[in-house]
N, C-alpha and C positions, 0 to 999 in steps of 0.2 A: 181732841183739844184744838181750839183755835183762839184767836185774840179775843173775840167777843166773850167766849165762854170763860177764858182765863180771868178777864176783868170782872165778870159777874161773880166768879168764885171769890175774888178779892173783896168785892162789895158785900157779899153775903157772909163773909167771915169764914168761909170754908177753907181758905188758904191765905197765909200771910205772904207778902212780897218777899220778905227775908227767907222764909222757908223754901219758896220756889227758887230763889236765886241760889241758895245753898245747894239745892238739888241739881240745878243747872251746872253750877261750878264743879260739882262732883263728877258729872258726866264728862265735862270738858277736860278736867284734870286726868281722867282715866282714858283719854283719847288714844287710840291705837292706829289712827289713820294719818297722823302727822298733819292734822287739819289746822292747827293753831301755831302762832308764833309768840304771841303775848297774851297773858290772862290777867285781868285786873280784879283779883279776888278781894283785896281790901276795899278798893273804891266801890266795887259793885255791892258789897254788903252794907257799906256806909250809906250808899244811895237808897238801897232797899229799905233800910230803917227809916230814912227820911220820908219815903213814900208811904210806909205804914202809918207814920204820924199824920201825913196829909189826909189819908182816908179816915183816920180817927177824928180829925178836926172838921170833917165834912166839907173839905175844900173841893173845888172843881178838879176833875181828873182829866188828864190828856188822853188822846186817842190810842196811845201805846202805853198806858199806865202799867208799870211794873213788868213790861214785856222784855225779856232778855233778847238782845240783838248782837249778832256777830258782824264785824266790819272788816272788809278787805284791807290788807296792810299797806295800801298806797293812799289811804284816806286819813287825813290828819285828825287826831284826837289827842289833846294835850295831856291826858292821863296815862297814855301808853306810848311806847316807842312806835316809830313808823319806819320800818326797815325796807319796804318794797321787796322783801325776800332776797336782799343782796348784801354781800359783804361790804359794799360801798357805804351802806347806811346801817350797818349792824347795830350800832349803839346810838342812833340818832333819835332824839325826843323832840317833837315839835312844840312850839310855844303858843299855838292857836288851834282852833277847831275848824274843820271844813264846814261849809254852810249846811250840808246835808246832816252832819253830826249835830250841829246846833238845832236843826229842825227836829231831830230825834229826841234830843234832850228836852226841848220845849214841850214835847208831847209825852214826857215822863217815861221814856224808854230807858233801859239800863244796858249800856254797852259793856258786855262782859269780856269780850276777847277780840283780838285782831287775828285775822286768818291767813293761813299760808297761801301762796300764789306763785305763778311763774315769775321769775326775776324781772322786776320793772314791768310786769304784765306782758312779757315777751315770751310767748309759748302757748300751745293749744292743748296741753295734756297735763299740766301740773307737775312737770318733771324738772324744770330748770331752776327751782328755788335753791338758794345757797343753803337752806336748812333741810334740804332733802325733799323727795317727791311726796305728794299727797296720794293716798290710796282711795279707791272707790268703795263706799260703804256697802254697796250691794255685792261686790266681789273684790276683795282687797288685793287680788292679783292683777286687777285692771286699773287703768288710769281713771280719774274722775273728770277729766277734761280741764281746760284752762282758758284763760289764765286765772280765773276766779275759782280755783280748785277748792280751797279750804272753806269758802263760804257755801259752796254747793254741798260739800260733804257734811258740813255742820247741820244744814237743814235736812238733808236726806237721812242722816243718822238719827235725827230727832233730838239733837242737843238744843236747838233753838227753833222757833216757829218761822222766823224770817231772818234774812241776812242781806247785807249790801255787798255788791261787787262793782266792777266797771267792765264795760263792753266796748271794744275797739273794732272787732271784726268777728264777733261771736263769743267773746270771752265770758259771757254769762249764759247765753243760750246753749252753747256747746256743752258745758258741764251740767247744765240743767237736764239736757237730753241724756247724757251719759249716766247721770245719777237719778233719773226718772222723777224729777220734780218740775216746778214751774220756773221759768226764767224769762224776765221781761226787760227788754231794751226800749226805753221811752224815746219819743221823738227828740232829736237833738235840740237842746235848749230848755227842756222842761225841768231837768234837774241841774242845779248849780254845780259847776265844776271847780268852784273856788275851794282851795285846800286839798285838791286831789292832784297827786303827782301825775303830770301829763306824760303820756307815751306818744300819742299823736293827736294834737289839739283839735283838729277838724273832724276826728272820728270818735274820740272818747266820749262816753256818757255814763254817768253813774246809773247802775242798773240793779234789779232786785230779784231775790229768790224768795219763794214761799212754797209751802206744801199744798195750799189750797187757794182758790181764786179770791175768796172773801178776804183773807189775810193780805193777799197781794194788793187789793184795792185800798185797804186801810193803810198799808205801808206806803203806797204810792201817794195817797192824799197827804200823808204826814211828812214826806220828804220833799215833794215838789214845792218850788217857790220861785218867785222872782228874786233876783239877787243883784243889787247895784254893784257888788264887788266882782261880778262876772260879766264881762262885756258880751258873752255869747248867751247869756240867760234870757229866757222869754220875758217879755215886758209885763206880764201879769201871771199870777199863780194859776196853774192848770187845775181844774176841778174834775174829780172822778165821781160818778154817781151810778147807782144801779138802775138799769132799764132792761126789761125782758126783750132780748134780741130775737127777732123772728127771721129764720132763714128762708121762709117761703118766698119764692120769687127773686131771691137775692142772687146776683151773679158772683160766684166764687171762682176766681181765676186760678189756673194751674199751668205751670210752664211745661210745654210739650216735652215728651220724654226723649226726643232726639237731641235735646240741648246738651252741650258738653258738660254742664253742671252735674249731670247724672253719671258722669264717667266713674266707673268703679263702684257703683252703689251696691251695697250688700243686699242679698236676697231677702233677709229678714226685714230690712228697712223698707224695701219695696212692698212687702206684704202689709206692714203696718201703715204705710202711706196709703195703700189701696183701701185698707179698712177705714181710714179717716175719710177718704173720698166717698166711700159707700155710706158712711154715717151722714155726711153732708147731704147726699142725695135723699136719704131717708127723712131728713129734716125739711125737705122741700126746696133745697138750694139748686140752682142751675150751675153746673160745672162748665166753665168757660175756658177752653184751651187758648193759651197765648203764645205767641212766637216773638222772642226777644232777640234782637240782632246783636246787641252790644254786651249782654251779660256774660257771654263766653270770655270776655276780657276781664271779668271782675277780679279774679284772684291775682293776675299780674298787675293790674292797676292798683289794687289794694297794697300789694307788696311795694310798689314804687312810692306811693303817697305815704304809707305808714313808715317805711324805712327813712324817707327823707325827713319827715317830721321827728322821728326818733333821733336822727343824727343831730338835728338842731337842738332838741330838748336836752339831750344827754351831754352837751358841751359844758354844762354848768358843773359837772362832776369832774373836777380837774385836780383834786388833791390839795387845793389851797383854801377854798372858802368853807367847805364843810365836807363831812364824810371821810372815808378812808384815805390815809396818806401813807405812802411808802416810807419805810424806815431809812433807807440808804439811797442817796442820789447825789450827783455832783453838779447838776445844772437844773435850771427850771424846766427845760425840755425833758430831761430824764425824769424829773419829778412827775410831770404830766403822764409820760409813757408808763412808768412803773405803777403809779397809783391806779391808772385806768386798767392796765393789764392784770394787776393783782386784785383789784377791787370789783371788777365786772366779769361776769361769766361769759362762756363761749357764745351763747345765743345772742346776748346783748351786744357783744363785740361784733358779731357777724352783721347784725342789723345796722349798727352804726357805720360799719365799713360800706355796706350796700348804699345806705342813704347818702354818705359822703360822696360816693361815686356818682349817684344820680344827680347830685347838686353841683357837680364839678363845673367850675367856671370855664375850664379848658374845653369842655364839651358844650358850653352855653346852656347847661341844664336841659339838654335836648330830651332825654328820656323822661325827666320829671315834668317838663312842659307837656309832652305828649300824654303822659299819665293824667294830668289835670284835664286835658281836652276829652279824653275818653271817660273820665269820671263824670263830666258834664253830660256827655251823651247817654251814659247809663242812667243818671238821675232824670234827665228829660224823658227818656224812654219809659221809665217806670211811672212818671207823672202822667204821661199820656195814657198808659194802661189803666190807671185808676180813674180815668174819665169814663171808662166802660165797665169796670167791675167794682164791687163793694169791698172785697177782701181778696188777698192772694194767699194760697196755701202751698207750702213746700215741705219736703223733709227738713228737719233741723240740721242734721248732718247726714252724710252719705254712708257712714259706717257705724258699727257698734263700738263701744269703748274698747280700744286696743289693750293688750296686756302691757304691763310695765316694761317688759323686756323687748317689746316690738319696736322695729324701726330705729334701733339705737344709732345706726350709722347713716340715717337719712334725714338731714337737717330740714328738708322741705316737706316732710311728712305732716307737720302741723297744719300746713296750708291746704292739704288735699281735700279735706272733708267739709270745709267751711264756706264753699262758694255761695250757697244760699244765704248764709249769714252776712257776708261782707257787702252784698248789694244793699242791705238795709242801712248800714253805716255810711256807705258811699253816698247814698241819697238822703241821709238825715231822717229817715222814716222810723217807724216803730215796729217791733216784732216781739212775739211771745211764743216761747217753746212750750209745747204741751205733750205730756205722756199719753200714749195710746193704749198701753197695757202695762201691767206690773213687771218688775224685774228688768233684766238686761234686755232692752228692746229699742226699736226706733221711736223717735218722737216726731211730731210735725210742728211746723211753725206757721202761725197766722201773721201776715204782714198787712199793715194798713198805711194809708197815706199820712203825711205829716199832720199832727194834731188831731188825728182820729183815734187817739189812744183809748178814750172812753168806750168807743164802739168796739175796739179791738178786745178789751177786757170783757165786755158784756157778751160779745159773740163767743169768746173762749169759754166763758162760764156755761153758756147754753150747750156748746159742743161737748164739754167735759161731762156735763150732766147726762147727756145722751150716751156717750161712750161708757160711762160707769154703769148706767142702767142695763146696757147690753153686754 
């Protein structure tokens, strides 16, 4: 099943929207992976009935007509709570829709549920949620990756065809890899960030999950838009269209294996990566080794920039304006301290503390300023590389999905596997995680220069077709 086939079934009368939504809700309500935080049963059925009337009346149908969509719980939808998987916002209900949600609704999608996630998108394994960890649908003893854990699990399990997440440093591509589905992080500015709770403003981007590349293209076209409410939005809507991508004679770059980004890479991931490289050669591509001087600093630079922006963004959660408020306090200062200590989890508090240190006026923001300089060097270096190559291929993560009980006492473990992901966010470029084989396995990531997203998706489609045939 895919989006095109589903809509054809609706048109042909083989299936009603209401029946399909009822079936989807049944799967979601029987969830054993802890993939969801809120489910809009009543609203989804009501909308399905309206869409059934629309098709009876011969009205024009949207590109996502009757398609159930799951949305990460840091994206505002006024029909459901938006908790960001935190006690701080446990009962918060927004009063407006994010622009990407409005775009979905305009195309006749049905938002059936809000998905579990790492608290305030801070985590790489889906384990920091106030509502408990999400489990991997392929092996429920393993993590699904994070922070967009629930959205990935929802697609991988087959509850929905597509889902929305957000990606700050691999938060969609990592769970896509761990759950063996597609995860696409668009060029920064293609998707509006209006109505999305910011973790790190200059890194965050609404990103997409799908089971197949055709659905990914439809979803991307439906959600992308210029948005005057978002000052970081692209000036015009980005268009995705199918073109047969020919790898013959194309230079596909790969980072030399002596780079520190490969440190600790699992043997299975190595084998799957080599399989992908062999496939590209069989398609006629020229593999082009590249040597990057500054990417070895990607993880520490990401840590500094992300934590600093987290510290600034999280200052709004003070126990006064909205969100959780401590019951007992004797001063305003104690109100702030208790509300934040009780309302925010350990990982969130850790990143706030780090960011506050990096931004310290006493130190003249020395570490933060140095981080910004290195970020510019990484971005410039990648842009120079893309003057010589068409695409860059990397492993998505350096490891297979860990078990839920792994690394319990290592707060830095989330950062170790995502070095290839964070360079994309630091440079504002686009990346797409692709499975190489079924089951628990390594995935590869295609990276393209800014606004070459259409080429990225078309090349990925050709690659996947070849992988699946072999």
